[in-house]
N, C-alpha and C positions, 0 to 999 in steps of 0.2 A: 503496498498501499504506501502511496505517497502522498505527503502531506506538502502542500506550497504555499507560502506567501512574499509579503514584502517585511523588509527587518526597516523597525523605523528608526529616530535618529538615535535614539539610546543605544542600540544595537544589541536588543534584546529580543530573542526569540520567545513567542509563548505559546504553547499549542491548547488548545482547548479538548477538556479531556472530560467524561460522564465516569464516574465510579458506583462500583456498589461496596458492600461492608457486610459482607454472609453472614459473622456471626451478632453484629446488632440489627440485622435488616436495615439498613441505611442506606442513602445513595445522595449523590447529589453531582453536581458539578463545579469545575474551577478550571481557569487558565494557568497551566503549569509554565514556570520557565525553565529551561533547555538548559543546564547546566549542567557544564561538560569536567567543569572542575571540584563536582561535589560527587563523592562515592555512594551516597546514602539519598534517597528518592523519600521525601514524604510531604503529607498536607500543614498546612500552618493551621496557626492558632484559627486564624479567622475563616476557618471553613472548618473546621474543630465546631467553634462557636455554630456556624450558621447550621449545620445538620446535628446539632445537638447530641452530640459523642461526647460521654463522659470519660476527662482522666482517670476516674477512680477504678472503672474497668478494664484500663489498659494496663501492661506490664511496662512499670520504669526503668530504662535500657543505659543511661545517664545522660551526660551531659555533653553540648557542644559548641563550641566556639564560633563566630562571627560578626556580624554587623551588628550593633548593639548589645552585643557580651554575651553572657550564656544562656542558652537555653537547655531545659529536657526536654529528651528522646522517649517518647511512648513507643513501644511498638502494639500493632492493632493484631490479634494472635487469631490467626485463621487465613481466610482467602480478602484478598480486595482487590474488586477487579476492576482493569483500567479498560475504557473503551476510549477508539479514538474514530474519529468520521474523517473519511475525504471523498467528496462528490456522492454517490450510491454506497461506494463499501465501507464498512466497519468494521473494525479488528479488535478482539479482547485480548488482554494481556492480564493475565493472573498474574498476583504478587503474594506471595504468602510472607506472612510478618509485616508487612507496611508498618510506616512510622507516622509518626505525629509527635508536632513541634509545637512548644508553651515555652513562650520566652519571658526572660526574665532580664527586664534593663536597666543597666545602671544608671544610678542616678544623675551622671552628666551625658546621657544620652538624652539629645534635646527629642520634647513632644514632635515638632514635625519626621522627624527620623523615625520614631516609635511608630507613628503612623503609614510609613512608607513601609514598615517592615512587615507590618501586619495588615498590609496593602495587599501583599503578597501572598498568594492564595496557595500556590503549592512548587515542589520542588523535581523535576524528571533528573535524577543523576545518574551515575556510570552504571548504578546497579539494573536500571530499569534500560536504559539507551545502549548499551555495549552491545553491540552486533549490529545497531543501527547505520544507515549510512546520512551524514550531512553537508550536503553539497551548497556552497554559498557563490551568488554569482552577482557581484557590483553590488544592490539592496534585496537582494531575489533571494531566496532559501527551498530549498526542497529535502524534504525531511523521510526516507525511505524506513518503515516500520515494518 
């Protein structure tokens, strides 16, 4: 499957993804950032809140450090199914033990930066995109899933 698009001025590639979390019978959609520098894929705190996923029902797996300071990483046990669409094509990508992030902002991080971090809905890191092909020509991209 090929997903194509135009890269905005910020040089960030976002892909719309629908997902279903089997264990909790939850589903939603989010724009995921393609991040080749991230080893782990996850949904961000804003999406966790939107779908009413309860962190207390998830397995805490440790902290992650990035923009804004530390964040707690939680594992969603069982399968989270990611769905990608391009034209009439739809592809399912089941992921076992997908992650959810919860932020603990440092006091020196300005509120506008906190807002930008929370506006990010999800990351597709190397654990998901390894084996995919990303081609960039000028301001256009093609992602082969």
